Each structure stands twice: as C-alpha cells, then as structure tokens.
N, C-alpha and C positions, 0 to 999 in steps of 0.2 A: 880271213879266207878271201882268196880273189873270187870274182865273179864267176870265172870259168870253173874254178873248183867246186864253188857253190853249186852251180847249175850241173856240173857231172854228178855231185853227190845226190841232189835231187831226183835225176833221171836213174840213177844206180840205186835209188832206195828200195825199189820193189819193180815189179813189172812196169813197162812203161803203160801208164794210164791216163786218162783225161785229166785225172786230178794232178798227177806230176808234171803233164804238159802246162797246166794252168799255173802251178807254182813256179815253175821254170820260167813261164811268162811274167808273172809278176815280179819276179827278181829281176828280168832284164828291164822292165817299164821303170820299177823303183830306181835302178841303177841309170838310167838315161833320162830320168825325170819326164817319162812319157805317160800320157793319159789313157791312150788307146793301143790295142795291140791284137795281133792274130797270129795263129800258127795253122797253117794249110798243110794238110799231108797229100801227096800224090796218090791217087787211087789208080793202081795199075790196069785193072780192066777197062775203067771207063776213060782213063787218061783226064780226069777232072781232078782239080785241087779240092779238097774236102776239108771244111773247117773242123778242127779237132779242139783247139783252144782260143778262147778271146776274152778281152776285158776292155771295158768302157765303150765298147760299139754300140750305137743305139738301135732300138728294137727294128726300126724302120730300115736300117741299112743291113742288120744281121740277117734277116730272111733273105737279102740278094746277094750275099756273100758267103753261105753255107755251101755252094759249089760254085767253083769259078774255073772256066776253061783256059787253057793255057792259051797266051796271047792277049787275054782281056783283062783291062784294070792293071793297077800295079803289081799284085801278086802274079797275075798271068804273064805280064811281061816279062818280070824277074824270073819266072820260070822258063820262058822261051828262050830268053836271052842267056841264062845262067849267069846274069850279073845284077847287081843292086839296080833297083830303079828308085829314084827319089825326085821329090819336089819341096822347094824351099817355103811355097805357101800353097796348099791344096785350095784354098777358098778362091784364088785369083789365077792359078794354073791354067794355061789354054795348050799345054802340050798334048792333051789327048792319052797322058800317062794315066791318069785317073778318070774313072767314069764321073758322070754329074752326080750321081746318087752319093757318091763318097764325099761331097762337101757337106751332107747333112751329119757328119761326124762332128763338124764344128772344130777339127783340128786343122792345122797350117803345116808345120814341117812333118814331112812323114818319108819312111824309106821302106822298101820291101827286099829282102834279100833271100837269094835261092839258098835251099839247105841242101848241099852236096856231100857225098862221098865220093872223092876224085871228080869224075865228070857225071856221076849217076845222081840224077835229081830225085829228094825224097818229099820236098815240100818248099814252103816259103814262110819266112818269119817277116812280119811287118809290125812296125811301131811307128806312133806319131805323137807329136808335142801340140799343145795348145796355142804356141806360138810360132811366128815365122822362125823357122830355123834350117840352116845348111849343116848336114851331118859330114863331119871331117874325117878325113883317110883313116885316123886311127880309130875311131867310133865304128866305121863302116868294116874295118878289118876285124874289129872284136865281134860285131854282129856276126859275120860270116863265120868267125870262129865257133860262136855259139849254135849257128844254125849246122854247123858240121858236127858238133856234139849230139845234137838233137837227131841228125840225120844218121848218124852211126848207131844210135839206140833203135831206129826204125828198120835199119837194113839188116835183116836176117843173116846175110851172109857175115857181116861184120860181127854181130852180136854172139854167133854161135862158133866164132874163131877166134878166141880172145888172143 
C-alpha cells in the first residue's frame, strides 16, 4: 500500500481524532526516517496554529509549540507563506526561519509544509531528521499531498460533500 493510501485509510478509519492524527504522523515519520514531527491545526477564531499531534518533541519545546502564531517559527512561516519552509541543519541555521528554542529538539534537517485545500489553510505538517538533510522536491511534493489529505479531513465543507 502506498504511503498516501495508508494515510488516507488511517484518516478515514473513524472520525478524525488525536489518535488518528498521531498514527498518520507516525506513518509519515517512519516513511521519511524522521525522529520528530508535528501537526498543527489552524484555529479559526484565534488565527493560531494549535498542536494536535506530535512525536519526538522534547518537553521543553513542547510547551512552547502548543500554539504558534502565523508568521512565527517554521510552522508559522509555512502557514503565512502557504509554502514549505525548510532548513538543512536547524542547529546551525541563521535564517531566522526557526526560533532558537527549536535547537532543543536536537534535530537538523527540518521542513514545515502548509496543509491546504486549494488556497485554504487548515494547518501545518512538520517533520525533522536527526542529521543534516535537504528535502528533495519529490519528498516535498509528497509531504504537500499528505498535508492536503489531512486538510481535507479537517475541512467540513469537503468532508460533508463527498
């Protein structure tokens, strides 16, 4: 079964829950050989990205990423730009894409991709590897497709109109 089919099956297995998002995230991390991952969902009233699933995020960082403003950190920038934001080594990056606290994750190669239905933002998917790594275009495209699958499950206009 392909990764996309596998994730779609996980997301459609029941109502979309934290457990389903955690399982989908685990499948993504396993496929990309990543040690850390997050799924943030856009909360409409506040305009904040709210953490709904995570794996491998140290407690010291977890408290700081439970809510992320649009435009702040990698997830916030991916949401604002509606484009992937990546760094090949988070530990040495000086681009200001990642916040200094992100170095506490001890990861290096990282990417955050917006989860979109068309142009509508539903959240951000982030993954990271423990080694220096530059995500290739094919991997970025797959992560965007996965993000879109998750976004479609989160968007009531899409899920109520099969």
